[in-house]
C-alpha positions in Angstrom: 0.0 0.0 0.0 2.9 2.3 0.7 4.5 1.9 -2.7 1.5 3.0 -4.9 0.9 6.0 -2.5 4.5 7.0 -2.6 4.7 6.6 -6.4 1.5 8.6 -6.9 2.8 11.4 -4.6 6.1 11.6 -6.4 4.5 11.8 -9.8 2.1 14.6 -8.7 5.0 16.6 -7.3 7.2 16.1 -10.4 4.3 17.3 -12.6 3.9 20.4 -10.5 7.5 21.4 -10.9 7.7 20.5 -14.6 4.4 22.1 -15.6 5.9 25.2 -17.3 9.3 26.8 -17.6 10.2 30.4 -17.2 12.2 32.4 -19.7 15.4 33.9 -18.2 16.7 37.3 -19.2 20.3 38.2 -19.0 21.8 41.6 -19.8 24.9 41.2 -22.0 27.0 43.8 -23.9 24.9 45.3 -26.6 21.5 43.8 -25.5 19.9 40.9 -23.8 20.2 37.1 -23.9 17.1 35.0 -23.5 17.2 31.4 -22.3 14.5 28.8 -22.0 15.2 25.3 -20.5 18.8 26.4 -20.2 19.1 26.9 -24.0 19.8 30.2 -25.7 16.8 31.2 -27.9 16.3 33.7 -30.7 13.7 36.4 -30.7 11.6 34.4 -33.2 11.6 31.4 -30.9 10.8 33.7 -28.0 7.8 35.0 -29.8 6.6 31.4 -30.5 6.9 30.5 -26.8 5.1 33.7 -25.7 2.3 33.3 -28.3 0.1 31.4 -25.9 -0.3 34.5 -23.7 -2.1 37.0 -26.0 -1.4 40.1 -23.9 2.3 39.4 -23.7 2.4 38.5 -27.4 0.9 41.8 -28.4 3.6 43.6 -26.5 6.2 41.3 -28.0 5.0 42.1 -31.6 5.5 45.9 -30.8 9.0 45.1 -29.5 9.9 43.1 -32.6 8.6 45.8 -34.9 10.7 48.4 -33.1 13.7 46.1 -33.1 13.4 45.7 -36.9 13.0 49.4 -37.5 16.0 50.2 -35.3 18.1 47.6 -37.1 17.2 49.1 -40.5 17.9 52.6 -39.4 21.2 51.6 -37.8 22.3 49.8 -40.9 21.5 52.8 -43.1 23.1 55.2 -40.7 26.2 53.1 -40.4 26.5 52.9 -44.2 26.1 56.7 -44.5 28.9 57.2 -41.9 31.1 54.5 -43.3 31.0 55.6 -47.0 32.8 58.9 -46.4 35.2 57.3 -44.0 36.1 54.7 -46.6 36.4 57.4 -49.2 38.7 59.4 -47.0 40.9 56.3 -46.3 41.0 55.5 -50.0 42.3 59.0 -50.8 39.1 60.4 -52.3 37.2 63.6 -51.5 34.8 62.5 -48.6 31.3 64.1 -48.2 31.2 64.7 -44.5 27.6 66.0 -44.7 26.6 62.4 -45.6 28.4 61.2 -42.5 26.6 63.7 -40.4 23.2 62.6 -41.7 24.2 59.0 -41.0 25.2 59.9 -37.5 21.8 61.6 -37.0 20.0 58.5 -38.2 22.0 56.3 -35.8 21.0 58.7 -32.9 17.4 58.2 -33.9 17.8 54.4 -34.0 19.2 54.2 -30.4 16.0 55.2 -28.5 13.9 53.0 -30.8 16.2 50.0 -30.0 15.9 50.8 -26.3 12.1 50.9 -26.5 12.2 47.6 -28.3 14.2 45.9 -25.6 11.9 47.3 -22.9 8.8 45.9 -24.8 10.4 42.5 -25.3 11.5 42.3 -21.6 8.0 43.4 -20.5 6.4 40.7 -22.6 8.8 38.1 -21.1 8.0 39.2 -17.6 4.3 39.2 -18.3 4.6 35.6 -19.7 6.7 34.5 -16.7 4.1 35.9 -14.3 1.4 33.9 -16.0 3.5 30.8 -15.9 4.1 31.3 -12.2 0.4 31.8 -11.5 -0.6 28.7 -13.5 2.0 26.5 -11.8 1.0 27.7 -8.3 -2.7 27.4 -8.9 -2.5 24.0 -10.6 -1.8 22.0 -7.5 -2.0 23.2 -3.9 -2.0 20.1 -1.7 -3.3 20.4 1.8 -2.0 18.1 4.5 -3.9 17.3 7.7 -3.5 14.8 10.5 -6.4 12.5 11.0 -7.1 10.6 14.2 -10.0 8.1 14.5 -10.6 4.7 16.1 -8.3 3.0 13.5 -5.3 5.1 14.6 -3.4 8.1 13.2 -3.1 9.0 9.6 -2.0 11.7 7.2 -4.5 13.1 4.7 -3.5 15.0 1.5 -6.2 16.9 -0.4 -5.8 18.7 -3.8 
């Protein structure tokens, strides 16, 4: 009688702990690193995981859109800055106005990238909060001590 009870109890506890995994955020040089089940995941994979939470997914979509926009602006600005520098190194006559415009575009891209990171991190935190609440509400065992004419016993209710 003890073996089936112990087996059932261990299975229920393992299911409670393995129900859902959180996404970990780590700040690294130049941005953030996201891990799920101790594996590094891309922003696309992150969006697929978060898709089950509609509110978090909407915030994630805004973050991805801002991230794409800042990437395009950064690339264009970097090209506009790099062209006159390369022209100068090559011995030509550089157009420094072009470099100034490129620097201005880069300056515009920085706050957009920052907003994108905030949105993505907010979506991950919202998703993690929903995972925590689901896991904690899924199984809340209550233990009580029972005494009757047959003796003492331990009761576990879900």
